[in-house]
C-alpha positions as CSV (number, residue, x, y, z in Angstrom):
1,M,0.1,-0.2,-0.1
2,T,1.3,3.4,-1.1
3,K,2.2,5.5,2.2
4,P,0.4,9.3,1.8
5,V,2.5,12.0,1.1
6,R,3.1,14.0,4.2
7,I,2.1,17.8,3.4
8,A,3.0,20.3,6.3
9,H,1.1,23.5,6.2
10,D,1.1,26.8,8.4
11,Q,-1.0,26.2,11.3
12,D,-2.3,29.8,11.3
13,F,-2.1,31.5,8.2
14,P,-5.9,32.4,6.9
15,P,-7.5,32.3,4.6
16,F,-4.7,30.3,3.3
17,A,-4.2,27.3,5.7
18,E,-4.9,26.8,9.2
19,F,-5.7,24.1,11.7
20,K,-9.0,25.0,13.7
21,D,-11.4,22.1,15.5
22,G,-8.8,19.3,14.5
23,R,-9.2,19.8,10.9
24,S,-7.0,21.4,8.0
25,E,-8.8,24.6,6.1
26,G,-8.2,27.2,4.0
27,L,-8.3,28.3,0.8
28,A,-5.0,26.6,-0.4
29,V,-5.9,23.3,1.5
30,D,-9.1,23.0,-0.3
31,I,-7.4,23.5,-3.9
32,F,-4.5,21.4,-2.9
33,R,-7.0,18.4,-1.7
34,A,-9.2,19.2,-4.8
35,A,-5.7,19.1,-7.1
36,A,-4.5,15.8,-5.1
37,A,-7.7,14.0,-5.4
38,Q,-8.0,14.6,-9.3
39,A,-4.2,13.5,-9.2
40,G,-4.9,10.4,-7.2
41,V,-2.4,11.4,-4.5
42,D,-3.4,10.4,-1.1
43,V,-2.0,13.0,1.5
44,K,-1.7,13.6,5.0
45,F,-1.7,17.2,6.4
46,L,1.0,18.3,9.1
47,P,0.3,21.9,10.4
48,V,3.2,23.5,11.9
49,P,4.4,27.1,13.3
50,F,5.4,29.2,10.2
51,E,9.0,29.3,11.6
52,Q,9.1,25.6,11.2
53,R,8.6,25.4,7.4
54,R,11.9,24.5,6.5
55,L,12.5,22.3,9.4
56,T,9.6,20.0,8.7
57,L,11.6,19.1,5.1
58,Q,15.2,18.9,6.9
59,D,14.0,16.4,9.6
60,G,11.7,14.3,7.5
61,R,8.8,15.1,9.2
62,A,7.1,16.4,5.8
63,D,7.7,15.2,2.2
64,A,6.5,18.9,1.1
65,Y,5.4,22.3,2.1
66,F,2.5,24.7,1.2
67,P,1.6,27.4,1.0
68,L,4.9,28.9,0.1
69,S,5.5,31.9,-2.3
70,I,7.5,31.2,-5.2
71,T,10.7,33.3,-5.2
72,P,14.5,33.4,-7.2
73,E,16.2,32.8,-3.8
74,R,13.7,29.5,-3.1
75,L,13.9,28.4,-6.3
76,R,17.7,27.4,-5.6
77,L,16.4,25.3,-2.7
78,F,12.9,23.8,-3.8
79,D,11.2,22.4,-6.5
80,F,7.6,23.7,-6.9
81,T,4.1,22.8,-8.2
82,D,2.5,25.1,-10.7
83,A,1.0,28.1,-8.6
84,L,-2.1,27.4,-6.2
85,I,-2.8,31.0,-5.9
86,A,-1.9,34.2,-6.7
87,T,-1.7,37.0,-4.5
88,G,0.6,39.8,-3.3
89,G,1.9,42.7,-1.3
90,S,-0.4,45.3,-0.3
91,I,0.0,48.4,1.8
92,F,-2.6,48.7,4.6
93,V,-3.2,52.1,6.8
94,R,-5.2,52.8,9.7
95,A,-8.7,53.9,9.1
96,P,-10.2,56.2,7.4
97,S,-7.2,57.1,5.8
98,V,-7.0,55.5,2.1
99,P,-3.9,53.7,1.6
100,P,-1.5,54.7,-1.1
101,E,-1.6,52.5,-4.5
102,N,2.6,52.1,-4.6
103,L,5.4,52.1,-2.3
104,S,6.9,55.6,-3.8
105,A,4.2,57.1,-1.9
106,L,5.7,56.9,1.3
107,A,9.0,57.8,0.9
108,G,10.1,59.4,3.9
109,K,7.5,57.5,5.9
110,T,7.8,54.5,8.2
111,L,6.5,51.2,6.9
112,V,6.2,48.1,8.9
113,T,6.3,44.2,7.3
114,P,6.6,40.9,9.0
115,Q,10.5,39.4,9.0
116,T,9.6,36.5,7.4
117,G,8.8,35.8,3.7
118,P,10.0,37.9,0.5
119,I,8.2,41.4,1.0
120,A,10.7,42.8,3.4
121,P,13.5,42.3,1.0
122,F,11.6,43.5,-2.0
123,I,10.8,46.8,-0.2
124,Q,14.8,47.2,0.9
125,K,15.6,46.3,-2.7
126,T,13.2,48.7,-4.5
127,A,12.1,51.4,-2.1
128,P,15.0,52.6,-0.1
129,A,13.5,56.1,0.5
130,V,10.9,54.3,2.9
131,K,12.1,54.0,6.5
132,L,11.3,50.4,7.0
133,V,10.6,48.3,10.3
134,V,11.0,44.6,10.4
135,A,8.2,43.2,13.0
136,T,7.8,39.2,14.4
137,D,4.8,38.9,12.1
138,Y,1.6,39.9,10.9
139,E,0.0,40.3,14.6
140,D,3.0,42.3,15.4
141,S,2.8,44.6,12.3
142,L,-0.9,45.2,12.7
143,G,-0.6,46.0,16.2
144,R,2.2,48.5,15.3
145,L,-0.1,50.4,12.8
146,V,-3.1,50.8,15.2
147,R,-1.0,51.9,17.8
148,G,0.4,54.7,15.5
149,E,4.0,53.4,15.9
150,V,4.2,53.7,12.0
151,D,2.3,55.1,8.9
152,A,1.9,52.3,6.8
153,A,2.3,48.3,6.7
154,A,3.1,46.1,3.9
155,L,1.5,43.0,4.1
156,G,0.5,39.8,1.9
157,Y,-2.9,41.4,0.7
158,H,-5.3,38.1,1.4
159,V,-3.5,37.1,4.7
160,G,-3.3,40.8,5.7
161,L,-7.3,41.4,5.1
162,C,-8.2,38.6,7.0
163,I,-5.9,38.9,10.0
164,S,-7.0,42.7,10.5
165,E,-10.6,42.1,10.2
166,R,-10.3,39.5,12.8
167,L,-8.0,41.3,15.5
168,Y,-8.6,45.1,14.2
169,P,-12.7,45.0,12.7
170,A,-13.0,47.8,10.8
171,Q,-9.8,49.9,12.1
172,I,-7.5,48.9,9.1
173,I,-8.0,49.3,5.5
174,G,-5.9,47.7,2.8
175,S,-5.0,48.3,-0.8
176,P,-6.6,46.2,-3.4
177,H,-3.4,47.4,-5.6
178,M,-0.6,45.0,-5.3
179,F,3.0,46.6,-5.4
180,M,4.3,43.1,-5.8
181,E,2.8,39.7,-7.3
182,L,3.2,36.0,-5.5
183,S,2.5,32.7,-6.5
184,L,1.8,30.5,-3.8
185,A,2.6,26.3,-4.6
186,V,3.8,23.6,-2.8
187,A,7.7,23.4,-1.8
188,V,9.5,19.9,-1.9
189,P,13.4,19.7,-1.5
190,K,15.6,20.1,-4.7
191,G,15.3,17.0,-6.8
192,Q,12.8,15.2,-4.6
193,Q,9.4,14.1,-5.2
194,V,9.3,14.6,-8.7
195,D,6.7,12.0,-9.5
196,V,4.7,13.6,-6.6
197,L,5.1,17.1,-8.4
198,T,4.6,15.7,-12.0
199,R,1.0,14.3,-10.6
200,L,-0.1,17.4,-8.5
201,N,0.7,19.3,-11.5
202,A,-1.7,17.3,-13.4
203,G,-4.2,17.8,-10.9
204,I,-3.9,21.2,-10.8
205,A,-4.2,21.8,-14.6
206,T,-7.4,19.6,-14.1
207,I,-9.2,21.6,-11.6
208,R,-8.2,25.2,-13.2
209,A,-10.0,23.3,-16.5
210,N,-13.0,22.1,-15.1
211,G,-13.8,25.4,-13.2
212,T,-13.0,23.7,-10.0
213,W,-10.3,26.0,-9.1
214,R,-12.3,29.6,-9.7
215,Q,-15.3,27.9,-7.7
216,L,-12.9,27.3,-4.6
217,N,-11.6,30.9,-4.9
218,D,-15.5,32.4,-5.2
219,R,-16.5,30.3,-2.0
220,W,-13.6,31.8,-0.4
221,R,-14.1,35.4,-1.4
222,G,-17.4,35.5,-0.2
223,R,-16.3,34.3,3.9
């Protein structure tokens, strides 16, 4: 009997992946489940803290990890499936202010972003006139914004909206204009799980073609 593929995911990364009431759920989880079912890949989910995403692959607890944004730096370490989700970096401000559409509008102002992920390096490289503050995580970033310690926050658009509404309803506004684009996918150590990636890519292509991918996105957009 073929063993299930062990898939680690962020245990608190709404709306993409969460572990709630003993079950893995989220938009990325639902899309992955649908693709895996189409591909005939049996999976076992392993929810872990965000900072352990790479460790789960190194110590053998998991065969793959998701959702992880595809970046040039990570492509040197991991092989990825085709994209499960398209998202991006966005600017968040305190209500009722209107968030700017781009980083250049924040020149000379203080902008906070989490230390993990690709947003901080992107800002450092492309917007040196911005006074960048690196926070621990999304909750820390949003807390500093609400307390008025910074002028704005740079966060992943979908995750920022979800967490800000949960923690500070009606107090924070996020811009729908994304200053950087990110593709989230399943990652495996370089050169490993080649067959699994091939099968999952076939499943992803199928759910995009038959409308399942769009239906799942529409369902989560309404939550």
